[in-house]
C-alpha positions in Angstrom: 0.0 0.0 0.0 1.3 3.5 -0.9 1.4 6.5 1.4 0.1 9.9 0.3 1.2 13.2 1.8 -0.3 16.6 1.3 1.9 19.6 2.1 0.7 23.2 2.7 -2.7 22.4 4.2 -3.9 25.5 6.0 -4.5 25.1 9.7 -8.2 25.9 9.5 -8.7 23.4 6.8 -6.9 20.7 8.7 -9.0 21.5 11.8 -12.2 21.3 9.8 -11.3 17.9 8.5 -10.3 16.7 11.9 -13.6 17.9 13.3 -15.5 16.1 10.6 -13.5 12.9 11.2 -14.2 13.1 15.0 -17.9 13.6 14.3 -17.9 10.3 12.5 -15.8 8.6 15.1 -12.9 8.2 12.7 -9.3 9.1 12.8 -8.2 11.9 10.5 -6.3 9.3 8.4 -9.3 7.0 8.1 -11.6 9.9 7.2 -9.2 11.2 4.5 -8.8 7.7 3.1 -12.6 7.4 2.8 -12.7 10.7 0.9 -9.9 9.7 -1.5 -11.5 6.3 -2.0 -15.0 7.9 -2.7 -13.4 10.3 -5.2 -11.6 7.5 -7.0 -14.9 5.5 -7.3 -16.8 8.6 -8.5 -14.2 9.1 -11.3 -15.1 5.6 -12.6 -18.8 6.5 -12.5 -18.1 9.7 -14.4 -16.1 7.8 -17.1 -19.0 5.4 -17.5 -21.5 8.2 -17.8 -19.3 9.9 -20.4 -19.4 6.8 -22.5 -23.2 7.2 -22.8 -23.1 10.9 -23.5 -25.0 11.8 -26.7 -26.8 8.5 -27.1 -30.3 8.6 -28.3 -31.4 5.0 -27.7 -32.4 5.4 -24.1 -35.6 6.7 -22.4 -36.9 10.0 -23.5 -39.0 10.5 -20.5 -38.6 13.6 -18.3 -37.5 13.1 -14.8 -41.0 14.0 -13.5 -42.6 11.3 -15.7 -40.2 8.7 -14.4 -40.9 9.7 -10.8 -44.7 9.6 -11.4 -44.4 6.1 -13.0 -42.4 4.9 -10.1 -44.8 6.4 -7.5 -47.8 4.7 -9.3 -46.0 1.4 -9.5 -45.2 1.5 -5.8 -48.8 2.5 -4.9 -50.1 -0.4 -7.0 -47.7 -2.8 -5.3 -48.7 -1.6 -1.8 -52.4 -2.0 -2.7 -51.7 -5.6 -4.0 -49.8 -6.5 -0.9 -52.5 -5.0 1.4 -55.1 -7.1 -0.5 -53.1 -10.3 -0.1 -52.6 -9.5 3.6 -56.4 -8.9 4.1 -57.2 -12.2 2.3 -54.8 -14.1 4.5 -56.7 -13.1 7.6 
């Protein structure tokens, strides 16, 4: 495993990071490792999204339409489950 070092971090920034780490019950080192790890994982996600940029073969629905369809499907599922539960009694 490799070690990383960051020079020239202002005191107030270091303190803010240390406070955030403490709030999570982590050491500063563990907290910073989780930030670096998350950033590296996001870059993979970004690269994947960029591969699909400009494609026209996907859904053309607006976000609100997708949300409405999901909400309706969930409501239908809940109603069906409630009916099954009522019939079981």
